[in-house]
N, C-alpha and C positions, 0 to 999 in steps of 0.2 A: 599531438600538440604543437603547432607550430611557432615558433621565436623568429621575433625580428632581433636581430641582434647589432648592439655597438651604434657608430656612427648614424646620423640621417643622409640622405643622399643629398650631396651639396648641390643648391641652386631649386631644390624644387620646394614650393607653397604649397604645393596640397596633396591629399592621395587620390587620386583618381582615381572611378571604376572604368574597366574598360579599357586604361589608358593604351597608347601605343610605347613597345618598346622602346626603350632606350639606352645608348650606349654609354658604360661599358654594363652588359649584362648582372643580375644581382648571380649570386651563387650559392646552390641551396645544399648543406648538407644533411645527411640524415644519418642517425646513429643510433641506436637502440630503439628503433621505431619512431624518433623523434628530430619532426624536420625544422632546420633552422637555414632562415633567409642570411646568408654576411651579405651585409652591404659595404659596400666599399669605401675605402677611410677618406675623408675630408671635412672641408670645414663644417661651423654649427650652420645648421637649415638656415636661411634666410625668412622670417618671418615677417608678417603686416602684425602690428601693434594691437590690431585690432579684431582681430582673432586668436581663438586658446591658443595659445603656448606651450606645446605639449612635450614633454619628456617621452622619448619612444625608447630611450636604456631598459632593457629586457623586459623589451614589449612582447605580450603572447598571446594570440590568439587560441580565445577560451570557448570551446564548443566540442561536439560532437556528432556523430554521423545523421544525425534528426535535424540538426541548423547548421549545418556547417554554409550555406548558401549566405549568410549574415551570421556572423560568430560575432562575440562579442570579445575587442580586443581591450585585454587586462593592462592598466599603465603603471607596474609595481613602482618606478621611482618615481611619477609625476608626483608633482610635489604634492601637499595636506591643502595648500595656499591657493593661490590666483590664478585666476585664467583670465577674469575678469575684474572690472571697475569702472563705472560711472558717477558724476556728479550732477547736481546742478546748486552751482553758486549763487543764492539769492545775495540782498542788499545787508541783512542782516544775520542769515544762517547758511552753513554750508550741510546739505543733505548730501551725504554717500554713499549708495551700493557696490557691496562689491561680492564675486562669489569664491567659495572656496569647494575644492575636492575632500571627496572620503573617498579611502578603496571597498571596492565592494568585499567584505571580511565574509563573504559566505561560503563553507568550504564544498568543497565538490569531489563529494567523495563516491563512492561507489552506489551507497545507498540514496544520495539523494539523486545523483542521475535517471539507477532506476527508479523511483518515483515520479521523478519530473518526464521519463519516457511511459511511461504506465498512464500517468494524466495529460499526455502530449502539451507540457510545457515548454516554450521558449524563448528564449531572450528578445522574439518579433519584436513587444510591446517595448523594446530598449532603441528600436530602428533609430528612430528620427532624434536620438537625443547625442551629441557628442560628451556625451557624462555616463557614468555608472552613477552616479547620484554627487549629490552635495551640497550648498549652503549658502543663501543667502542671507547676507550680514547687511545691516542698517545703521551709521553713523549719523551723528549730528556734530559740528563744530560753530561755532560764532565767528562770521564774516572776518569781525574783527581781529580776529585770532586766527585767520588763515595759513601762518610759518606754521601752528600746533597741525593743524589739517596736513601741511607738508611732509611737518618730522612725523606723524605716524603713517602716511603712505609710505616714506622712504625707511622705518624703522621695517614695516613689515614688508618691504620690496613689494609692494602688490603693481607699480611700475613694470616689474622686470619679469612676473610671473609668480614672486614668491619667495617664503624668504626660502624655502630649504630646494628651489627649483637648481639643476644642474647648469643650467642655461646660463642663468647671469653669474655663477662662480665659476662658471668655464677660464680659459685664457680668450678667448676672443671675447674680441672689443663689442659692446650690446649693440644692437641697431642703430640707428642715425631717424629710424623714423616708425619708434615706438607711438603708439597715439589714446590719448583715453579720450572714449565721448565724455562730453560735458556740455547742459543746456545753462539758463539762466543767463543775467547781462553780467557776472563774473566771470563767466567763459570767454567773452572779450575781454574783460579787463584785465584779467589776473593771467593771461595765455602768456606772456612772456614770463612772469614770474617760473610760472609752471617748468618752462622750455630751462632757464636759467636751473632754480634747485632739480631738478627731476631730470632735465635732458630730454622731456617728452613734449610731443606737442597737441596739441586741444583739437577734436574737430568738433566744432557746435555742432550741437543739436536747436531744430526750429521748439519754442520753450511750447508752444500749443500742440504740437507733434506729438511731442513727451509727455503735456501734462496728463491729456484724453488717452496717449495708447497706456501709460500707470494704470488711470482708473480702471479700464477694459480690461486690463490683466488681474486688479488684485479683486474687481467683480467679478468675476468670471471662475475666479482660481484660489480665493480664499473663503472658509466657508462661513466666518462670521465677520466678516470685512465692514458692513454697514449697519449701522445701528440708528436709532431713534435717541433725541434726549428732549426729554419735561421735566422740569422741575423736581431734578436732581435725578430722576430714571433714567439709566439706560435699559434698553432692550434691544436687543440684537433681531437683524430681520436676513431671513433667508434669502438671499436674491437667486430665481431659476435663469441662467446661463440663457438662458433657448428665449426667454423672456425677456431680455433685458435691456434692448432699443424702442426704441426713442429714450431718450433720459435728457434731466437739463445738467452740467455739470458747472458749479457756480464758485470760482477760483476769487479768492478775495484776499491778494496780497496789498500793494499800496492803493493800487484802485482796483475793480470788481469789471472781472470778464464773465460772461454767461455761452455755455459753452450747451449748443444742440447736439448730440453726439446720438449717429444712425448705426452704428459698424465700426468696426472696425479701421480705422485711417477715414472714416466719415464723419466731417463733423464739420460744424459752421459755425463762427462767433456771431450769435445772432441780439446781445446786445450786452449794458455794461452800466456802468457809472462811476464816476471819478471822487467820490463821496466812500472810504473803504480804511484799508489798517491804516494810511498813512497818515489820513484823516484825523483819522480816530487818536494815532500817536503825537502829529502833529499841533494838534489845538491842544492835546494831554498835556504836552512839555510846557507850550505856554502857559497856560493855563496851573497848572498844578507844579512846574516847574523837575518833573519825574526827569530820572536821568537812564531812565529803561525802560522797553514795552511792557518786560513782566512788570517791572513796580507799580507802575499804572495802571496794569492787571488787577495784581494784588492791593490796593489802594481804594479799587470797585469793591471787591469782596465786603471792608469796611462803612462803605457807603449808604446813604437813603437821600435817594435821588426826589423824594417828597418836599426837600426843603428846596428847590433848585427849579423842578418840569411842573408845571401846570397843570392838575388832575380835572378830569372832568366834574367831580365832589367838589373844588374849589370854585368850578363857576357854578353849582347848581347846590349850593349850601348843605354839601356832603352825601346830596342822593344821587341813587344813579339816572341815568338818561336810559330809561327802560324802554321808551317805544324804539329808541334805535339800535337797541341791544348793547349798550355803553354802561359798562358798571364806572361806580362813582373813584374806583385804583385807577382806572384807565387814562394814560398819558393823552392830553390833548394836545399840549405845546412844548416842547421842551425847550429847556431854557426859561418857560417861559411865564413862572413865577420872580424871577429877577428883574423884570418890570418895573412890578408894580413896588417894588420893596428898596429903601436908599439906603444901599449896601454897593459896600464897594470888594473886589473881588478876595482881598485880604478877609473877607466878613465872611468869604464862605469856605467852607473845610473842603479839601482836595481829595477827599476819597466822597463826597456827596458828587463834587463836579465831573469826578473818574465815572464814577456809575449813572449817569445823567446820559455823559456824552457816548458811553457803550450803549447804552440802552435805545441812544436816537438813531445812531448808524447800524446796529443789529437790526430794530426793528425797519430802518427804510430798504435796508440790502435786502431782506425778508421781502415784503410788500413788493418789491420790484423784481424780485427772482419768481414769485408767484405767479404774477400777473406776466409773466415772461413764459411761464409753464403752462399758462391758461392760455396765451395769447397760439402756441402750437399744438395743444392737449397733449401735456405732456404730461404722465402721472408721476414721474418720479423725479426728486429735487435731492441730488447730491452738492453738500456743502466742504469748502476744502480751503486751504490755502495760511500764510503766515499769520491771519489775523486771528484762525480758530483754535490753533496750538492745544486744544485740547481741554481749551480751556471751559468751565464746567457753564459756568454764566451768561458767557458769548453765545453755546447751542442753547440754552435757556431761551434766552430771548427772539434767536432766528426761529425758534420751534416755535414759539410763541405767535413770534407776526404770520408765519405761515399757517399756522391751525386758525388765528384771528380772520386775515381776509383771504381765505378758505372756504369759510365756517365747517372746518375739520373734515373740508374734504381730500388734503391734502397731507403730508409731512415731512419735515425735511430732515436728511435724512446724510449724516457723515461717515467716515472714513476712519477707522484705527491707523491704516500709512498715510494719511495725507499730507502729513508733510512730505512727501516723497515719492508721490507721485512723478516728477517732474525729472528726479533723480533716475527712478523703475524705467521710467521710457526711454532716458538715455541707454539705459544698461542693453534695453531691448530693440538698440537701433542696428546695434552690433551686428554681423551679417551671420552667424553662426553663436545666438546667446544658448538655446535649446531650450525655451520657456513656452513659444508658442501652444505645441500642442500639448502641455501639461495639464491635468485635471486636477480640479478641488481636492479629488482623495488621493492625490500624490504628493501631497502639500501637507509636513505636518510643524507643525509654529509649536520650537521648545524655547523655555526662558533659562540660560546661562545666569550665574550668580560673578559676581563680583565686577568692578570696573578701578582703574589705575586713581591713585590718589596723588595728585600734583599741583604743588604751587597753592594748595589749601582750598584745590575744588577737585571734584570730583568728573572726568570727563574721559573720556573713548570709549572703545567697544569692551566685552568684560574679558577678562583676563584670558589668557591661552595656556600658561606656564603656570603648571598645578600649585609649585613653592609660594610663587607670587601672588597668588588668589587664596590661598591659608593665609600667608601673613596677613592680605587686608584682612580679609575676615575675623581674624585675628584681635586687628587693632583695633576696625574701624567698627563692629556690629556683636552687639549684646546676645550672647547667651542665656537660653532658659528653657526648662518645658513650656513654661506657660511663654503664650503669643504675645509679648512685651518688646520683642526686636523696634527696633527704631524702623518707621515707614519707608520703605523703598520708594523713591520720587523721580520724577526726568525735566530737572531744574534746566534753563536755557544752559545750553555749551555742554549737553552730557548728552547721554544715546540712550534714554529710555531702553536700558537691557541691563535693568539691576542695579542702575544705582541708586546710592541712598542719601536722602539729606531731611537733619532732624526735624522738627517744626520750627517755622522762624522766629526768628530772638520777638515780633513785633507782634506781639501780644501774643493768646493762644490761640492763634488764627495759621492755617496750610499758609503754602506759597499759593500764587493762586493758580497756578498749575496741579496744584495735587492731585484732581480728579483724572489728570493726563490719562491715557491709556497707556501702558508698556507695550511697546514691540521688540518681540522676538525676531528667533533665527529662522529663516525658512528653510526645511531641510529636503530635501530635492529627493521624491523615492518613486522613481516611476515603477518599478516592483508591484507597486500597490493597485487595488483591484476593489471596486466594491460589489460585497457580496451577493451574486446572483441572485440566493433565495428569499429575500428579504421580497416582501406580496408588493412593499409601495415603498421605493428608496427615499422617495420624496417629503412623506412623513412618517420615517421611520425615525425616532429621538432615542437615544444609547440609557442614556440615564433616568433611571425609575426614582431616584430623590430630587426636588425641585429645592435646590439651592436659594433660590431667589425666596425664599422663606429665610428673615433671619435669622429665627432659634433654631432650624435644622443647621444654617449654616454656623453657626453658634459652638450647637452640638458637638458635630462632625470633626472641626477645628479643636474642640478640645479633646476631640477622643485622639485625634493624630497627634496630640502635642502630648498629651497621656503615653501613650505606643513609643514616643518619642526615643526616651533612654533604652528604653529594651531593644529597640534599632537597631541604637548606636553599638551595644554591648554585643550583639550576635556581629555585625557589619565588620568590628574589630576582632573578633574573635574570631571570623572566618580569614584573616590577612595576617594570623601566628599572634596576637596581640603585642605587633611590636611599639617601638614609638611611633612611630611612620605612623602605624594604621589606627594608633592612638591620637593623633594630630587631626589624621584628616577625619576623621571620626567626630572629635569636637568640631572642627570646621564645617562640617555636612550640616549636623546640627544647630549651628548656629546660621547659616545658609536657607537651611531648610524653616526652623523657628522666622524669618526676616519673609522670607516666601507669604507663609501664612497670617504674618503682620501686614504684609500689603495687600495682600486679599480679606482679608478683616479688615481694612478701611474703605478699600476700594473691589467688591467680591467680580465687577466686570474687564479689571487693569489688565488681564491676560484675555480677554476674552470672554465668550460664554463660562459659565464655571457649573459644572455638575460634578457630581464622588468623584466619577471615574478619572475627570479631569485632575482633581487631587490626588487621587491615586496614582497617577500614572505620573504627575510632575514630582511625586516622592523620590519614585524609584529612578527617575532622569539626574535627579539631586544624587542621588544614592551613585550612580556610575558618573556625574564629575566629577567626582570625587574621588575617583577609580576602584568605588568597593562593586565589584563585577557579581558575585553573586554571596549577600552575606550569610544564607543559610545553607551554604554546601556543606559544609560536615553534618550540619543536622539530616538534610535531605540521606544523605548516604548512609547514613548510620539507624534511619529509621524504613530507606529501602530495605536493606539487608534484613531487618529483620521482622519485614512483612514479606520479601521473597521465601525465608524459611518458614513460615506457616500457611505459602498457600497450596503445595501439593493437599495436606490435609483440609482443607477448604473444599479446594474442586473437587476433591474425592469426596466429601460430605454431598454436596450440590449433585454431582452425578447420581446421586441415591436415590434422586426423590423424584416423583413424576413430573410432569412439562410443567401443571400447575403449580404447584409447591414452587419448583424450580426456580419459575420467574417471577411469583412477589417473593421467594427468598434473596433474589440480586436485587431483585429493585430496595429492597429494605437492607442487601449487603453494601449500597451505594450512596443509602442515605446515612448508613451510621457510620461510613468510611468517612464521610465528608466533616465531621465533628474535626478532624486531623486540620488547622488549617493557624497557623501563626501568626495571621492578620488578625485576628480575634482576640480582645484580653480576656475572655469566658474559655477558649480552648485554652492560653497560656496558661492562666491558673492550674484548667485541667493537667497539663503536663506535669505536674507536682505532687502529683496526686495516686499515681501509677505509671506503670511500662504502658510504651502502645498499644500492644497488644490485649492488658487488661482492659484499658479505657474501650478499644472497638470492639471487646464483648462484650462489656457494660451498655456501649452505645446499642450493639443488637438486640441485646435483652429488653433494652425499653422501646424497641419499636412496634410498635402495637396502634392497628387503624382503630377508626379514621385518622388518617393524620389532617394537619389543618388543611392543608390544600391536596384534597384526593382524590387525583383523575386513574385511579391505578383500573379498574374494573375495565373504563374505556378504554384503555391500551391494552387489557389484556385480552380482550375479546377483537382489536387490530390482531394483535399477535396470534392468538391460537384460534378465534371463530367458536363455533359451535360445531359437534358432535356432525350434523352433516354440508356443514361447509365450512373447510378449510382457507383461510387468507392465503394468496399468494405472498410468498416472503419480501419485503423490501430488497428493493435493487442493491444499494447505498449505503451507508448507514456515515453519520460525520457525527464523531461526540468527541464533544469540546471537555478533554480531563483539567481538573483542577489543581490539586497538587499531591506530591510526592508521595510516598512513602504508604500506606494503608488504604489511601485514598484513590488513587489510579490502581495498586497492587490487588488490595484484595475488595476494590469496585468496582471502578469501571472495566478492567482488562478480564473480568470474571464476567461481566455482562456483553463484551464486546467475542468474547468466545461462544455467548449463547446466539447472538445473532452471525456468527460464522458458522455455526453447528447448522443454521436454518438456510447457508445458503446465500448470506448478507453478506458484499461487500462492506469492511468495514476502516471507516480511513479514522484514525485519534489525530486529533487537531490539539496541539498546545501549543507554548509560547517559543516566541522568538528568543528572547531573550529573560533570563533568571528576573523571577518577582516574589518575593518573600520565599514561601517554600513551595510553591507551584512550578510543578513539572516542566522540563522544553522539550523542545523537540530534539534538542542534540541528547538528551539522555536516556529519552523512552527507548530509542532500538535492544539499548546495551539493557535493560529494562524486561524491555520485549524478551531477547535473548537469554535471559536467566530465567524466565518463567516459563521457555518452551522447552528447558531440558526436561520440564515435567510436565510436558502437557501436547500431544500430538497434535492435535484440533490446533494450537497454538505458532509449534513448528510447521505443519505444512502452509498454514494460512501466511505467517511471515515469510518463509521462503518463494510462497508466490509473490508478495507483497514487494519483495526485494530489500526485506530486513535483515537477511541473514546471509549475508552477501561472504562479508570477512567473517562471520560467526562460527567457532568452534562448537555444536550443540549435542549433547550425548542426551541421547533419549533415554529415559528409565525403564516405560513402559518397552521398549523392545522394538517397538514398530516402528521398519526405516522405508516402508513402501514411498513408492514416488507420485502417489495419486493428486490426480490435478486436484485444486481446492480456491474456494475463493480467496481472493489476496488478503491481508493483513496490512495499511501502509502509514506511514505517519508524514504530516504535514505541519510546519509552522505557521503560525497564524498572520506572523505579520508584524506583532506587540512584545512590549511586555511590558505589561501590566496586569494586576489580579483581576479588571475588568479588560471587555475588547468592546469595540466603537465598531461594526460591524460595516460602517462603511470606509472603512480600511483596512482590507486583511490581505495577506499575501497572494502572490500570481497561483501560486501552485495549492491557496485553499479556493480561490475562485473556480480553479479547472477543477478541483475533485467536487464541487459543490454540481455541477453540470449535469451530473447523472444520479447524484443523491436525492432519495426522497424520502428518509427520516434525519432528523437532525436530533441531539441529544445535548442540552445545557445544563452542566453541573455545575456548580458550587456556586456562592453566593456573590464574589464576584460578575459572575459571566451569567447568572440564571436570576437573580434577583436585583442586586445594585444596577445592575443595565442589563437590559432585553426580559425584565420579567413582559412588558406589554408589549415585546415586538413580535410581529405577524407575521407568517414564512406560504412560499408557495406547495412545500410539503408538510408531513407531519414530523411535527416538533411536540418534544418530553422536555419539560425543566425540570429539574430535581434540585434537591437543595437541603440543608440543615440549620436553618436561623441563628445565628448565634450570637447575635446581638437583639436584645431586647427593646430599644425602639423600631428597629429596624422591623421587627416583630411584629409592633403593633399599629406601625403606620399601613404596611404592607400587606397585611392576613390579619388583621386585627385577634394576632395570639401571643405567644409568649418564646422568650429563648428557648430552642432546642425544638421547636416546634419544627416539623418536618414538612415541604412542598413536592408535591407531586403533579405536576398541572401537562396534561398531554392537550395537544391543538393538533386535530385533525387538518390534512389538506383543505383549501378550501372548493 
């Protein structure tokens, strides 16, 4: 490993390839086989504020001989905070997008390097990125409270490289030309204020350039960014980024701009109207005396426009005008009824005026937009801007207008991040922002909990300090295993990142933006890839259970809520039961209950919702409160008990003939899959016997036919007939599930059988802990222990690089070094009981390229997700169903029924 050490080179702005030598030359020192580059002392490097600010102290070139041309540069002292921020400063709101780094925490041990070498995995897919990973944050402030925004930037030192950066803590004075990218009218108006308060210059970017750049990025990079909204129902639309252009982008601010977008950087404003958000707000303020835009929207929620608008039915005696397709409820003339009534302004309800005004303007915008789309032959119309701001009724009226005037041929679509298009576009105007080549599978959106509570208002980004976050949860969020926590919402001036507000005091109606979609933190993970063996990635849907069904949603929310106390107990016990752990456990319970409450109120709040998303949200919430592995001690205990009986099981299996052995192995996988701490039925079983007793009981009940039973087809592929023996599979990917008996007494013996037949085996396990699932970090040690009792496993593990550091004593006395097919372990790239094969680790993607057999095991990976998935190769799905409702819905069976589903390659 080569190390870059100490101070940067004075006067250097960039690190260039093949640059000419400069004086003085760098000194290279070699000690113990490690090369260190000692750079000459000097002042801090001069940096442009529009470029990433990097702390090079302790930097190390991380790589090996097969990727030395483009090694990864690890920056251990780089701030966990900022290298970029950008703003969109509008007349009403300031939208801020900032990027924070996080270290690549993967452990580069000998085993991992050995697997990577065998699979040919390099860091090549990272070469386009100036980062190893990071996060994009989205924050809103009211423009009238710009000082709060400046205080926020200053408190986190966003303008100087981040809170912990050595750059701004050093004795050297800060650079005088730090630049922040910004767009919007406020970029001009407040430039002097930014210079005075923060000492930074504003680099003003064109609004329309930023708007289009932000929209293009979101539509290409975020899987469930676009959605339709009709009659209160949201439906997410998957956009093929290869078929995105051209489209019409309608930005509704004070006025309306309609932009025809033909590609990246290719657009033109083709039309617009002066009747927009400013019209609604201006007229509404005059007519209703409302003090804010949100108050005006809230009034519309309780309005009845029939008292003001003239409807078709008013003209035709309550009848439809069916000849031309107009229903009696169609508005014939906005505000038309006021002409014939002898009333003054004060005689009309402000609520009715607000609603009539909202409909008039929304319908007008929808009609003009559709006509422009028709004019240019555009199929897609996306709406955004301050006027919409997630307001359900506004989206409904625009959608109705587009549908009405197009006779159903066109749909209005909206964007989850629509308020941040300009800020995101400004962010992308940095020379090296690193986002251009990111693909949809490399972005993961997460929803941290908690926001600071200051001056009676909730605002600002999620709290980063754990103690502050816990205190906030204790003070403002109710606790309960029922879904009774306050509904998280995103009122004006908040982040939309887990802020909470109780229902408005004005009656029983929630605020007008109650249906607004929450905006999370985008995690940039360049090492994620699409699983290459999916038959049709575009058609792939991981979730089997449709949570769009309200009864399904309520059922699974109840299951998760009822499981919460037991999970908290396990999490606290895993941390020694300390007072700190108990406090964190209580905060986790409050936070996750609040997440469930938000999703029960608005299922689409965090994007398209599936059971896999719910389960991953729970695991992320645990990690947010620093519970790294809630079932650590339980897994260790169950692993030890299972390893103790493994030798006898292998001896029993080896005494069988080929046909009996294969059936026994599949039965063993199904029987061992009963051990699942995520299942209430399984947890109850743990109180009735030891792990071995439960396993033996489960095996005795393995009687065919199973509820889904394709074993005979699988057996024919594996064993063939007497006169025709099939070729063995080249490589098998075994997606393992739980620790203990599940992996040790179930999947390892099956892996051993495949190895015996000459098939390479790759055990695929979680990257991060989830419930009692085994992880890729734990598996090598389990295999090493198992290999002490089995020569087949020992040779395969050695060939696969798993026993590099292990001291293995072979009991059967066989110590030959015969060549063997390898047994390998790779991480899957996730930390959930389920798996979305659109986002897997680069190691797994590389391993899959030569695989011709996939075995998915367990409820999470084979039933909750991927039960309907189709692959390019043979696939075997094995699971014991440990939930009665799932058994009824999926296989029309009962709890403890078994699934053995075999699907040959097409």
